N, C-alpha and C positions, 0 to 999 in steps of 0.2 A: 301419603296423597301426592300426586304428580302434578304439578303446577297446573298442567292443562285439563285436569280434572276437576282441580279447585275453581281455574276459569269456566268452565263448564257450568258447574254447580252454581256459581255466583251468578252467572248469566240467567239461570233459569228462575231465581230470585223474583219476587214483585218489584217494581220501580220504586217503591218507598223504601225498601229494604236495600235495594241495590244502591240507592241515594246514600244510605245511611253508611253502608259499605265503604262507598269511595270517598266518603268525608272522612272516616275513621283512619282509611289507608292513607289520604293525602296529609292529614296531621300527624301521622306516624312519620312523614317524610319531612314535614315542615311544621315543627311544633309551633303553637302558638306562643309571641313573646308578648307579655301584656304590657311591657313598658313603650316597645316600638309601636304595638297596635293603639294604645293611647296617644302617642305622637302623632299617628298617622291620621287619628278620628279630628285631632286638634286641628292638623292642616287641612283637613277635608272640611270641616266646618269654617274656618276662614275663609277658603276658595268659595264655597257656597254663599257665606255671606256677601262676598265680593261681586259674586256674578248677581246675586239677586239686587244689591244696589246700584250696580250699575257700573261699577268701578274696573271691571272687566269684563270683554264681551267674548261669549264664546265662540269656538272654531269649529266647523264642523269637521268631524274625523276624515273624511274624504279630503279635506283640502290637507289637512295634518299630512295624512299620508302621502299626498300627492307632494307635497314640499319636500318630505324626505326624499322620497325616489327622485327629485330633482337634484337635491343636494348630494346625493351619493352617485349620481350618473353623469358628474362633470368631468 
């Protein structure tokens, strides 16, 4: 089966099945690494605790991207 035929057949699947297909394909490109995932989960929880406690203040994404653009256009 040609790739174009496979892609057309996949596009005809119901949304739920396409979603599962995409997840499986992405996992095959970047397999999960439980050690790294566990470390990121720990960091995410710490950052969430900092936000909730008021220790740090969230910065809107638009502002972050504007600062990055300014930094690289100097």
